[in-house]
N, C-alpha and C positions, 0 to 999 in steps of 0.2 A: 388572369388568375395565377397566383404564385403557387408553384408546385413544390411540395416537400421533397428534398433530395432523398434518393434511396439510401438506406444504411449501407455502410461498407460490408463486404462479405469476408468470411473466414474460410479458406480452402486448405485442404490437406495435401500431403504427398503420400501416395500409396507405397506399399512395400516394393512393388515392382518398379516404380519410378525412381526410387532412391538409389544412389550410387555410393560406393565406398569413396571416402574423401570429401563427400558433399558436406557443407556446413551451413549453420544459421546462427545469428547473433542478435543480441539486444543490449542496450545500455540503459542504466538507471542510476540517478544520483540520489544518494541516501539523505532523506530529510528526517526531522524529528517526528513528523507525522507518520512516516513509514515505521519507525521504531514503536511509536505508541499504538498504531493499528495492529502491528504484529503482536505486541504484548496483550492487547485486548482480545485478539483472535485466539492466541495460544494459551493465555494465562501465565506466561513466563514473565514475572515481574522481578527478575534478577536485578538488583540495584546497579550492576555494571552497565545496564542498558538504560536505566531510567533516573537514577539518583546522581545528580551532578556532584554533590558533595562527596559521596562515596567514590564515584568514578575518579575524582581527582587524586585519591589515595591508592588507586589501583595501578597495576603494571603499565597500563596504557595512558594514564593521567587524564582520560576523558571518556565520555560515553562512547560505547561501541555498539554496532549492530548485533542482533541475534545472529548466530552462525547460520541458522537455517533460513534467514532472510535471503541469503545468497542461494541456498538450496531451492527456495521457492522460485527464484528467477530462472533456474535451470528447468524447473517444472513448467514454467510459463513458455519457454521456447519449445519444449516438447509438445505441449498441448495446443499451441497456437500457430507454430511455424513448421517445425520438422520433428516428427511426421505431421503433427497437427491434429485436427478433429478426429476422434475415434481411436486415438492412441491409448494403450493400456500400459500403465507404469508398473514395472516388475521389481526394479531394485535400483539402489544408488549407493555408490561407494565414494566418499568425499574426504579430503584432507584440507584442514583450514590452516593456511600458512601465515596469514597476516590479518590483523583486525581491519574491519571496515568502519571508518570514522564518519561522523556527520559531515556532509558535503562531499564525500568521496563519490566519484563516478565509477561504477563497476560495469565492465563490459563482459557479457557472458557469451562464449563461443562454444557451440557443440559441433563436433565433427564425427561423421559416421566412420566407425572403426571396424566393425564386424557385422556380417549378415548371416542369419540362419534361415535358409530357404524353406526348410521343412516346417519350421514353427513360426515363421514370419517375425523372428526376433532380431532386433538390431541393438548393438552395443555402441554407445556414443562416448567419445573422449570429451571431457568437460574441462574447460579452462575459464576461470574468472580473473580478470586483471583490473587493477585500479587505474586512475588517470595518469599514473607515473609509469605504467607498463609493468608493474610488479604483480606477480601472481598472488592472489589472495585465497583462491580455492582451486584445487585440482581434483580430478577423479574420473569416474565413469558412471553411466546410467544405462540401464537395459529396459527396453520396451517391446511390446508387441505392436507392430505397425498395422494400420488399417489396410484391408484388401480392396475396399471400394472407395471411389472418389466421393468426397463430401464437400458441398459448398453451401454454407448457411450464412444468414445475416449475422454480423458481429453483434453480440448482446451489448446493449448500452447499460453499463453498470449504474447502480443507484449512487446518488451523491452521499458521501459519508462526511459527517461533521463531528469532529472530536470536541467534546465538552469536558473541561476539567472544572468540576463544581467547586473545587477547593483552591484554585489558583489565586483568585483575588482575595479570598479569605486569608491565604498565607501571606499575601502582600500586605493586607491590613494588619495582621498580627506582627509582621516584621516592623511596622511603624511603631508598635507598642513595646518592642523588645527592650528598649533602653529605659522604659518608664516603670516606676514602682507602682504596684497595685494600690488602689485607693479604697477607702471605706465606702461600701454601697449598702444602703438600707433597702431591704426587700420587703415590700408591704404584702402581708398575708400570703406567704408561699405555702398554700394548703392543698397542693396537688403534686403528683410526682413530676410532672413536666417542669413546673417552675422551680421545684426544689432540686431536681437533678441538674437543671441548667445552672443554678447557682453554685452547686458543688463543682461542676466542670469548669465554670468561669474562675472559681477560686483556684482549682488545680492548674489552670492555664496562666495564673499570675496576673489576672486582670482586675480582680476585686478582692476585698476583704469583707465578707458578708456580715451584716447584722440583720437577723430575721425578726420581723415584728408580726406577731399574731398569737393565736392560742398555742402556747408552748407544748402542752400535752399532745395536741393534735398534730403539730409539726413533727414532734419526735416519733409519733406513731407512724406517720407517713414515711419518714426517713428509715425507720426500722423495717417496715414492710418492703421497701424498695432497696434495702441494703445500702443506704447512703450514709456516709460518715459525716455528721455535722457537729461532732464533739468539740471542734475548735471554733465554732461560730458563736457569736453572742446572740442570745435570744432575749427579746423584749416582749413581755406579756401584753397581749391586747385581747379584749373580750370578743370582738367580732371584726368584720372587715372594715366597717366605718371607723371603728376605733383604731384599727391597724393603720389605715390611711392617714388619719390625723396625727398619730404618734410618729409615724415614719417621716411625714413632712416636717414636723417639729424638730426632729433630730437633724435633718438637713438644714433647716432654717437656723438652727443654733450653731451650725458649723461642726457638728459631730460626725458628719458624713458628707461626701462630695458627689455622690450619685444616688438617685432615687430609682428603684426598679419595681415595676408592677409584678405582683404575684398572681394569684388566682382570683382576685377580686375584679368586679366590673370596672372598665376604664373610667366611666363617669364618676364613680365613687372616689377614685384616686385623684382625678383632675379637679373635682370639687374642692378637695383639700389643698391641692397645689395652687389653685386660682383664688383661694379665699383672700379677701382683702386684709384680714387680720391673721397673721401667723402663716400665711402662704408663701409662695416662692415667686411672686410677681416681680417683674422689672418694668422699665418704661416701655418696652416693646411688647407687641402682641405675641403670644405664644403660638407656635405652629409645629406640626409634626412633619418629619422628612423621612421618606423611604430612601435609603442608599441601596440602589438596585444593582445587582450583577446580572446583566442580561447577556446570555451566551453569544448572541449574534451582534452585540454592540461592542465596539472596541474600547470603551472606557466605562467606568462607573457612572450611573445615571441617577441623579437625585430628583425625586418627585415630591412636590409639596403643593397643597396640603390635602392629604387623603384621610385624615382621621379626626381633626379637631374643629377647624373652621368651616361651618356649613356653607355660608354664602358670604365670603369675605368682601369687605368694602375696599375701595381704592387705597385708603390709609392702611387697612389691614394688609393688603397685598404688598405695600411698600415694606412693611416690617417682615413679612414672610420671605420676600425676595432677599432682603439684607441678611436675615438669619441664615438662609440657605447658602448665600455667597460666603459668609463667614465660615460656615461648616466646610464647604468645599475647599477653602483655603487651608483650613486645619488638616484636611485629608490629603493635601499635597497638590491641589490644582492652583497654579499660579494666578491665572486670570480666568475665573469661571465664566462660561458662556451660558446665558440664561435665555431659554425660549419661552415666550409668554404665549400659551396655547389658546387657540380658538378654533372655530370651524373653517375659517377663511383667512386669507393673508391681507385683506384690505380692511380699512377702517370703515365700519358701518354703524351709524348712530342707532340703528334698531337692534344691534347686538352689543350688549354692554361689555362683554369680554374684549371686544376689539377696541372699544373706547378706553378701557382700563389699560390695555396694552400700550396704546399710543401715549397715554399719560405717564405710565411708568417709564417708558423710554425717554420721554422729555425730562422726567425727574432725575434719571441717571445722567443726562447731559448737564443738568444744573447742579450735580453734586449731592442730590438728596438720597441717592443710592450709590454706593462706592464699592470698588474692588472687583467688579465684573463687567462683562459686556452684555447688554440687553438688546433683544430684538423681538418684535411682535407687532401685530398678531401673526402667529405662525400656526399652520395646521400641523398635526402630529407628524405626518409623513415628511413634510419639509423640515421639521425640527431634527429628525433623526436620520434623514437620507439625503445626501447631496444630489443623487440622481433624480429623486423626486422633486427637489427644489429647482434643479436645472430644467426639468420637463415642464414645471409650472412657471418658469421664468421668474423665480424668486431670488433676487439678489440680496444676500444677507451674510453678515460676518458670523452668524450663529448657525444658519441652516446646515443640517447634516453633521454638526459638531457639538450639539448641545450637551452641556454637563448638567444643567438643571432644567427641569420642566415645571413651570408654574401653571397649574391647572386652574380653570375658571371657578370651580367650586368643589365641595367635598364629594358629591356624587360622581362627577367625572373623574376625579382623582382616585377614588376608591376603585372604580371600575377599571381604570387604566392599570393601576398597580396590581390588582388581583388577576387581571388578564395576563400580565407578564409573569406573575408567579405561577399560575396554574396552566397556562397554555404555551408559554415560552420557556418553561423549565428554568425560571430565574430564581435567584436568591435575594434576600433583602435584609438589611438591618433597619431598625426603626428607632427614631430618637425624637424627643420633644425639645425644641429650642425656644429661647426667649424667657426661660425661667432662670432662677439664680443658680441652678445646677442642672446637669443633664438628667432628663427623665426618660427611662426606658419603658416604652409601652409595648409589651409583648401581646401577641394574639394567641388565643387558645390553640389555634392550628399551627403555630410557629414550630418548626423543627429545631433541633439542638443547634444546628449551624447558624440559623438566623438569630437565635438568642445569644450565642457567643459573639457573633459579629456585632450585634447591638452593644454588648458589653465593651468590645474593643473600641467602637466609635465613642462610647461614653467616656472611656478612659482617656482617649486623646483630648476630648473636650474638657474633661476635668482638669487635666494638667494645663491646658491652654487658659482656662478660667482663672488659674492661680495668678497669672500675670496680666490677663485682660478680662476682668470680670464682665459678665453680660449686663 
C-alpha cells in the first residue's frame, strides 16, 4: 500500500534562539503572472506595471514590478523563516533604489540588527539585490518575535489560474485593425441587447449598421437605453418575418456584406436565408461555427455544428468541415487540425459517427477536403489533451492539438459548446458559413463581448469574400 508522504513543516525561531547578525534569505524571479496576481490582489492597475505600450514610453522603457512586490518578499521571510510562525509585524522602512523588471531574480536577505529583550522586539536590516548584485531595495523591518516554539504542517496553497477574458478578443480585434468597416444589416433589433451591441460594434469600427424593423419601436428602445442611432440607416419592416426577408434581400442585392440577427427567432431569419428564391444559398451546405476562447486551452477552438444541422449526413459533414477549415485559415491558422469526434477512437459499424469519421479522413486524402489535417474518430479527451491520447495509446497528428472539433450532431455540439460557456468560463463568437455573406446568429443570452467578437469574425470573412466568394 502506497503511503502519502507527510507534508513539510514550517518551524519558527523564538526570540531567545535568535542572535544578532543571524540572517535568512530567499530568491524569486519576477514573472508576468507575479505582476498580474499582485495587481489583482491589491487593485493597483498602474499602467507602468501592466500596459506594455505605456511602459515603453516610461522612464524604464518596459514593465516594472510593483514596489511592494519586493516588500511582500520581505514579509515572506519574516513570516516563514526568521522569526517565522507567530511573528507580529510592527513596521517597515524601505527605499526603492532600482526597478525590478520582468525576468529579474531578486534575492532578499534579512539580518538581525537589534534585539529588545523587554518587549521581544527585533529590528532587521533588509537588503534586496538583483541578479547583477545591484541593490534594488534597502531598509529595515521591526517585529515582535514569538516566545514559544511552533512547528506546523506547511499549508498547501490553492492553485491560482489567471484568466484574461479579453486577451484573445484583443488579438481578434488586432486582425481587423487595418480593415474598413462594412455594411451590416441587422434584422429586427427590437431589444436593448441587440441594439446596444450594434451601437458598440459601430463604435469599434467593425460595422456600418442598417437597422431593419419597426422604426418607431427601434427608436423608442434606443431612446429608453440612451443609445445614439441617429447615424444609422433605418429600413421600415412591419414585423420580424418582414424584417428577415427585407434584410436578406438587401444582402442578396449587394447593398450589405454582413447579415446580423437581432431579437427575432433564429428559424425566422434562417428561413429567409435558405429560401431557394431570394435567399443566400451557395453550392455548399450552411453550418454554424462557434469560435471558442477556452481559458484552459492554448488556442482558439472551433466547434461545428451546434446550431443549424440537426443530424448531418456524410455529404453535409464534408461541407461543414471545409467551411470550418476555410474560416480557421481566415483567422490565421495555417493548417487547421480537425478532430472528428465520437465516443471511441476505433471504427465501429454500429456507431455511425465513427464510420463518417473514417470516410471524411479518406476524402481528405483524396483531395475532396483541402487545407487542413483531419483525424478521427477521436474522443473529446484525446482531441484536446495529448496526455489523454498518450494514455489511450492514440497515435494521431491531431490529438491534443485540435483547432476544429466536428461534432456528430446538433445535440452533442450544443451540449459541448454550452458546457464550455457556462462551466469553463469560455467566450465564443458565432458565425454561419456557406451563405453568400457571413451571418451572425446571436443568442439571447450572449453578452456584449460575444456579440462584438462575432462582428469581428464577420468583418474578417466579409473582406475575404471580396476576393474569394463562398
